[in-house]
Z-matrix of the N, CA and C atoms (Angstrom, degrees):
N
C 1 1.445
C 2 1.523 1 107.98
N 3 1.285 2 116.35 1 132.86
C 4 1.461 3 120.36 2 178.89
C 5 1.521 4 109.59 3 -83.32
N 6 1.326 5 115.57 4 168.46
C 7 1.466 6 118.69 5 178.83
C 8 1.527 7 110.96 6 -65.30
N 9 1.324 8 117.27 7 -30.10
C 10 1.468 9 120.59 8 177.33
C 11 1.522 10 109.72 9 -67.03
N 12 1.356 11 117.40 10 -45.55
C 13 1.459 12 121.23 11 177.62
C 14 1.520 13 110.40 12 -60.41
N 15 1.318 14 116.23 13 -42.49
C 16 1.456 15 121.28 14 179.86
C 17 1.525 16 110.96 15 -62.33
N 18 1.307 17 117.04 16 -41.40
C 19 1.464 18 121.62 17 178.64
C 20 1.520 19 110.57 18 -65.56
N 21 1.343 20 117.34 19 -42.52
C 22 1.463 21 121.19 20 178.24
C 23 1.523 22 110.77 21 -62.37
N 24 1.332 23 116.56 22 -43.04
C 25 1.458 24 121.41 23 179.71
C 26 1.519 25 110.47 24 -63.51
N 27 1.321 26 117.20 25 -43.19
C 28 1.460 27 121.17 26 179.06
C 29 1.527 28 110.59 27 -64.69
N 30 1.317 29 117.19 28 -40.57
C 31 1.462 30 121.01 29 178.13
C 32 1.520 31 111.69 30 -62.28
N 33 1.337 32 116.87 31 -41.32
C 34 1.463 33 121.08 32 178.01
C 35 1.523 34 110.58 33 -65.75
N 36 1.327 35 117.06 34 -40.49
C 37 1.464 36 121.00 35 178.66
C 38 1.524 37 110.69 36 -64.08
N 39 1.331 38 117.01 37 -42.59
C 40 1.464 39 120.89 38 178.11
C 41 1.527 40 110.70 39 -62.91
N 42 1.333 41 116.81 40 -42.03
C 43 1.457 42 121.72 41 179.22
C 44 1.524 43 110.58 42 -63.61
N 45 1.345 44 116.83 43 -42.71
C 46 1.456 45 121.88 44 179.29
C 47 1.526 46 110.39 45 -63.21
N 48 1.331 47 116.85 46 -44.10
C 49 1.460 48 121.15 47 178.75
C 50 1.525 49 110.40 48 -61.94
N 51 1.318 50 117.38 49 -42.48
C 52 1.465 51 121.96 50 179.01
C 53 1.529 52 110.53 51 -62.77
N 54 1.325 53 116.90 52 -38.78
C 55 1.461 54 121.43 53 178.75
C 56 1.518 55 110.65 54 -61.81
N 57 1.339 56 117.22 55 -46.60
C 58 1.468 57 120.75 56 -179.33
C 59 1.518 58 111.26 57 -66.68
N 60 1.324 59 117.50 58 -38.44
C 61 1.465 60 120.35 59 178.03
C 62 1.528 61 110.40 60 -63.46
N 63 1.330 62 116.71 61 -38.39
C 64 1.465 63 120.77 62 177.66
C 65 1.524 64 110.49 63 -63.81
N 66 1.332 65 117.70 64 -44.60
C 67 1.464 66 121.37 65 179.83
C 68 1.525 67 110.34 66 -63.22
N 69 1.331 68 117.19 67 -46.34
C 70 1.464 69 120.49 68 178.72
C 71 1.524 70 110.75 69 -60.09
N 72 1.306 71 116.84 70 -42.19
C 73 1.461 72 121.23 71 179.38
C 74 1.530 73 110.88 72 -63.87
N 75 1.314 74 116.78 73 -41.72
C 76 1.464 75 121.25 74 -178.54
C 77 1.523 76 112.18 75 -65.83
N 78 1.327 77 117.02 76 -27.56
C 79 1.466 78 121.05 77 -176.93
C 80 1.525 79 113.09 78 -103.04
N 81 1.311 80 118.11 79 -1.10
C 82 1.471 81 122.51 80 -172.35
C 83 1.528 82 113.24 81 -58.76
N 84 1.314 83 119.20 82 -36.37
C 85 1.462 84 120.92 83 -175.51
C 86 1.529 85 114.05 84 -85.67
N 87 1.316 86 117.95 85 0.31
C 88 1.463 87 120.81 86 177.48
C 89 1.526 88 107.89 87 -74.55
N 90 1.327 89 117.74 88 131.19
C 91 1.466 90 120.07 89 -178.04
C 92 1.526 91 112.06 90 -58.47
N 93 1.317 92 115.01 91 137.54
C 94 1.461 93 120.37 92 176.61
C 95 1.531 94 108.59 93 -71.57
N 96 1.332 95 117.50 94 149.46
C 97 1.470 96 119.17 95 177.58
C 98 1.529 97 110.02 96 -55.47
N 99 1.309 98 115.42 97 137.16
C 100 1.455 99 120.28 98 178.72
C 101 1.519 100 114.29 99 93.62
N 102 1.331 101 118.13 100 -15.15
C 103 1.469 102 119.74 101 178.76
C 104 1.522 103 111.03 102 -74.55
N 105 1.304 104 117.70 103 -26.57
C 106 1.455 105 122.46 104 178.06
C 107 1.518 106 107.54 105 -130.96
N 108 1.320 107 115.91 106 147.94
C 109 1.457 108 118.31 107 176.44
C 110 1.523 109 110.04 108 -69.47
N 111 1.326 110 116.03 109 -34.86
C 112 1.458 111 120.18 110 -178.48
C 113 1.524 112 109.01 111 -160.44
N 114 1.304 113 116.02 112 154.02
C 115 1.462 114 121.42 113 172.04
C 116 1.521 115 107.94 114 -97.25
N 117 1.298 116 116.13 115 155.35
C 118 1.462 117 119.99 116 177.23
C 119 1.530 118 109.53 117 -78.11
N 120 1.323 119 115.33 118 165.83
C 121 1.473 120 119.88 119 177.55
C 122 1.522 121 110.86 120 -58.36
N 123 1.328 122 117.06 121 -43.32
C 124 1.467 123 119.32 122 -178.51
C 125 1.529 124 111.27 123 -67.77
N 126 1.332 125 117.84 124 -33.39
C 127 1.469 126 120.20 125 176.62
C 128 1.521 127 110.92 126 -68.02
N 129 1.341 128 116.79 127 -38.88
C 130 1.467 129 119.97 128 175.41
C 131 1.526 130 110.25 129 -63.16
N 132 1.320 131 116.97 130 -41.59
C 133 1.470 132 120.57 131 179.38
C 134 1.526 133 110.83 132 -63.20
N 135 1.323 134 116.58 133 -42.78
C 136 1.469 135 120.33 134 179.30
C 137 1.525 136 111.07 135 -64.54
N 138 1.333 137 116.87 136 -41.02
C 139 1.470 138 119.82 137 177.64
C 140 1.521 139 111.00 138 -64.64
N 141 1.316 140 116.89 139 -41.24
C 142 1.469 141 120.17 140 178.84
C 143 1.523 142 110.39 141 -58.41
N 144 1.325 143 116.14 142 -43.88
C 145 1.462 144 120.05 143 -179.50
C 146 1.531 145 111.35 144 -65.59
N 147 1.324 146 116.69 145 -47.26
C 148 1.473 147 120.22 146 -178.31
C 149 1.521 148 111.93 147 -62.33
N 150 1.329 149 116.09 148 -45.71
C 151 1.463 150 119.97 149 -176.91
C 152 1.525 151 110.40 150 -68.08
N 153 1.320 152 116.91 151 -36.97
C 154 1.462 153 120.48 152 176.93
C 155 1.527 154 110.88 153 -63.31
N 156 1.323 155 116.54 154 -42.30
C 157 1.468 156 120.59 155 177.65
C 158 1.525 157 110.41 156 -62.98
N 159 1.333 158 116.85 157 -41.42
C 160 1.469 159 119.76 158 178.43
C 161 1.524 160 111.30 159 -62.47
N 162 1.336 161 116.40 160 -39.72
C 163 1.465 162 120.06 161 -178.94
C 164 1.523 163 111.58 162 -61.32
N 165 1.320 164 116.27 163 -30.89
C 166 1.464 165 120.81 164 -177.16
C 167 1.524 166 113.04 165 -101.83
N 168 1.323 167 116.61 166 12.18
C 169 1.470 168 121.70 167 -179.76
C 170 1.530 169 109.42 168 -57.63
N 171 1.326 170 117.73 169 125.55
C 172 1.469 171 119.19 170 179.53
C 173 1.526 172 111.83 171 -72.30
N 174 1.301 173 114.94 172 153.54
C 175 1.462 174 121.27 173 175.81
C 176 1.527 175 107.78 174 -71.17
N 177 1.331 176 117.89 175 124.31
C 178 1.466 177 118.88 176 -178.57
C 179 1.531 178 113.20 177 -66.83
N 180 1.335 179 116.99 178 -15.70
C 181 1.460 180 120.96 179 -177.27
C 182 1.525 181 113.14 180 -104.70
N 183 1.339 182 117.30 181 -11.82
C 184 1.464 183 121.31 182 -178.66
C 185 1.526 184 108.25 183 -147.17
N 186 1.307 185 117.34 184 104.94
C 187 1.463 186 121.96 185 -175.69
C 188 1.526 187 113.06 186 -61.37
N 189 1.331 188 117.44 187 -17.28
C 190 1.465 189 120.56 188 -179.71
C 191 1.518 190 112.52 189 -88.73
N 192 1.335 191 117.42 190 -6.67
C 193 1.457 192 120.44 191 -175.81
C 194 1.520 193 112.91 192 -116.08
N 195 1.319 194 114.42 193 -178.85
C 196 1.457 195 121.78 194 179.05
C 197 1.521 196 109.52 195 -110.71
N 198 1.324 197 115.95 196 156.57
C 199 1.461 198 121.01 197 -176.44
C 200 1.524 199 112.27 198 -70.66
N 201 1.339 200 117.63 199 -28.58
C 202 1.459 201 120.86 200 -174.77
C 203 1.527 202 110.29 201 -116.41
N 204 1.326 203 116.79 202 150.75
C 205 1.469 204 120.44 203 178.96
C 206 1.534 205 111.15 204 -61.06
N 207 1.313 206 115.21 205 160.02
C 208 1.464 207 121.85 206 -176.03
C 209 1.527 208 112.70 207 -54.43
N 210 1.318 209 117.64 208 -44.07
C 211 1.466 210 120.64 209 -179.28
C 212 1.516 211 112.61 210 -62.17
N 213 1.315 212 116.67 211 -40.50
C 214 1.463 213 121.20 212 178.23
C 215 1.524 214 109.88 213 -68.18
N 216 1.326 215 116.95 214 -42.49
C 217 1.471 216 119.98 215 178.06
C 218 1.522 217 110.73 216 -60.42
N 219 1.320 218 116.41 217 -41.48
C 220 1.465 219 120.11 218 178.63
C 221 1.519 220 111.79 219 -62.53
N 222 1.327 221 116.47 220 -42.43
C 223 1.462 222 120.65 221 178.39
C 224 1.527 223 110.45 222 -64.42
N 225 1.325 224 117.03 223 -43.55
C 226 1.462 225 120.65 224 178.24
C 227 1.534 226 110.92 225 -62.70
N 228 1.327 227 117.06 226 -41.12
C 229 1.466 228 120.28 227 179.56
C 230 1.528 229 111.24 228 -65.85
N 231 1.344 230 117.18 229 -39.47
C 232 1.469 231 120.01 230 176.76
C 233 1.529 232 110.46 231 -64.26
N 234 1.331 233 116.52 232 -42.10
C 235 1.470 234 120.21 233 177.88
C 236 1.530 235 110.33 234 -61.63
N 237 1.319 236 116.94 235 -41.22
C 238 1.467 237 120.70 236 178.46
C 239 1.528 238 110.56 237 -62.44
N 240 1.329 239 117.16 238 -41.30
C 241 1.463 240 120.86 239 179.24
C 242 1.523 241 111.03 240 -64.64
N 243 1.331 242 116.85 241 -40.92
C 244 1.468 243 120.92 242 179.33
C 245 1.528 244 110.03 243 -63.43
N 246 1.328 245 116.57 244 -47.52
C 247 1.467 246 119.41 245 -179.56
C 248 1.531 247 111.17 246 -65.89
N 249 1.319 248 117.77 247 -35.79
C 250 1.470 249 120.37 248 177.10
C 251 1.529 250 110.46 249 -65.19
N 252 1.332 251 116.52 250 -40.50
C 253 1.467 252 120.18 251 178.16
C 254 1.530 253 110.68 252 -64.65
N 255 1.332 254 116.84 253 -41.80
C 256 1.466 255 120.19 254 178.08
C 257 1.528 256 111.07 255 -65.70
N 258 1.318 257 116.90 256 -37.41
C 259 1.469 258 120.70 257 178.78
C 260 1.523 259 111.54 258 -65.65
N 261 1.329 260 117.20 259 -26.58
C 262 1.462 261 121.63 260 -177.40
C 263 1.530 262 113.32 261 -87.24
N 264 1.325 263 117.53 262 -1.41
C 265 1.465 264 120.12 263 179.43
C 266 1.529 265 110.41 264 -65.22
N 267 1.325 266 116.86 265 155.37
C 268 1.470 267 119.50 266 177.57
C 269 1.534 268 110.98 267 -58.81
N 270 1.319 269 117.61 268 149.80
C 271 1.469 270 121.68 269 -175.43
C 272 1.526 271 114.47 270 -57.53
N 273 1.320 272 117.85 271 -27.79
C 274 1.463 273 119.20 272 -178.06
C 275 1.525 274 113.22 273 -78.73
N 276 1.326 275 118.60 274 -6.99
C 277 1.471 276 121.62 275 -178.25
C 278 1.523 277 111.75 276 -85.54
N 279 1.320 278 117.40 277 -44.15
C 280 1.463 279 122.44 278 -179.78
C 281 1.520 280 109.78 279 -112.60
N 282 1.338 281 116.84 280 154.70
C 283 1.464 282 118.79 281 176.29
C 284 1.528 283 110.83 282 -62.49
N 285 1.319 284 115.22 283 152.38
C 286 1.463 285 119.04 284 -179.77
C 287 1.521 286 112.55 285 -100.93
N 288 1.333 287 117.48 286 -15.57
C 289 1.466 288 120.77 287 178.04
C 290 1.519 289 110.05 288 -126.97
N 291 1.318 290 116.43 289 157.85
C 292 1.466 291 121.05 290 179.53
C 293 1.518 292 111.47 291 -62.94
N 294 1.331 293 117.98 292 -34.89
C 295 1.468 294 119.68 293 -179.86
C 296 1.523 295 110.73 294 -66.33
N 297 1.329 296 117.86 295 -36.40
C 298 1.464 297 120.70 296 175.05
C 299 1.522 298 110.60 297 -65.89
N 300 1.314 299 117.08 298 -38.18
C 301 1.464 300 121.64 299 -177.73
C 302 1.516 301 111.27 300 -66.79
N 303 1.326 302 118.16 301 -32.61
C 304 1.459 303 121.23 302 -176.76
C 305 1.514 304 112.64 303 -88.05
N 306 1.312 305 118.95 304 -13.10
C 307 1.464 306 120.39 305 -177.17
C 308 1.506 307 111.90 306 -84.01
């Protein structure tokens, strides 16, 4: 491997690490499973929107690509669909306020 190849590889690794740190940061405030008995419909809707936006985040280095690998984008899109489906449930199925969700 030449020094140029080594530099390119290191640059790609740094970019990949930065991408994962950005994703972790973007999702950090989402409640961990078990912290709440349930999320409200509006919280599910907000999560669906945020996760969907993350799935389609453009690559900052290539306008034709996405920031996250295909497998991660697929997982984020599935999560967005699940939260959107939960947000669309009738009001009597999920709590409507955060205090109801935590009780």
